[in-house]
N, C-alpha and C positions, 0 to 999 in steps of 0.2 A: 504494500500500500504506500509506504514511504517513497519507494522508487517510482511508482506511477505518478504520484503527486509531483515529485521533482522533475520527472521527465516532461510532464505537461507544462510545468513552469519554464523549463529550459526552452521549450518550443514556443510558448505563448508570451512569456514575459521574462526575458533574460535578466532584467534588472532585479526583479523579485527573486529569481533563481539565485542570483549572486548573493543577495542578502540572506536567503535561507541557507545556502551552502556555507556561508561564513559562520552562521549560528551553529550549524552542525559540526564544522571543523572545531570551533571553540568547545563544543560539548564533548567531542571525541578527545580533545586534549585533556579535559578534566577526567574522562574515563581512563585514559592512559595513566595519569597520575594516581588515580584511585587503585587501579590494578597493580601498579608498581609498588604501592604501599602494602599490598597484600600478597606479594609474590610468594608462592609455594609451588611445589611440583603439581598440585592439583588445580591451581588457580588458572583462570583463562589467560592466555598469553596476551601481553600488551600489543604484540604485533597483529593479533587478530582484529584489533580495532582498525589498523591500517588496511588490512585485507578487506574488511567490511566496507570501509569508505570507498576504496577503489572499485569494488564490485558495484556498489550503488552508482557511482559516477559513470562507470562503463555502461550501465544500463540506461543512462540518460542520453546516450547517443554519441556518435563519433566526434562531432564538432564540440560538444560540451566537454567530453573527455579530453580532447586535445587542448582545450582552453584552460581547464581547471586541474587536469591530472598531474602535470609535473609539479606545480606548486603544492597541491594537496599531498602528494607523495613526499616531497621534500620536508614539509612542515611536520606531518605526522610521523614520518620515518625517523627524522632527527629526534623528535621528542620520545619516541619509543626507545631509541638507542640511549638517549640521555637518562631516561627513567630506569632502564635496566642497569646501566653502569653505576648510577647512584646507589643502587642496592647491592651491587657486587664489588666493583672496583671504582670508587668515586673519581680517581684521577685519570681513569681510562678515557673519559669523554668530556673534555673541557672545550669550551668555545675557543680558547686561545692559550698558548703557553706564555704569551707575552705578559709581562708584569711591569707596572710603572717603576721607574728607578727611585 
């Protein structure tokens, strides 16, 4: 149902789709953080959030996927890596090794 609604928006109102997609990406970021806080062997993988988002976007059509796919993948993928590294090896995933003198 979510996919059908987004697909319709993408075709009929690209501006409204963009706003709805931004809300969903923000929500998925929160889900990634929540899942990272609860990481266990049995917990859902944080990367499943990325897979779900990309699958939904793929079902919205080729043009929409081409427009939003790379950025969505970059944002959510980076956050998944960051979330996992903070729970495992915090120094593994830093934005930068640069430090002010």
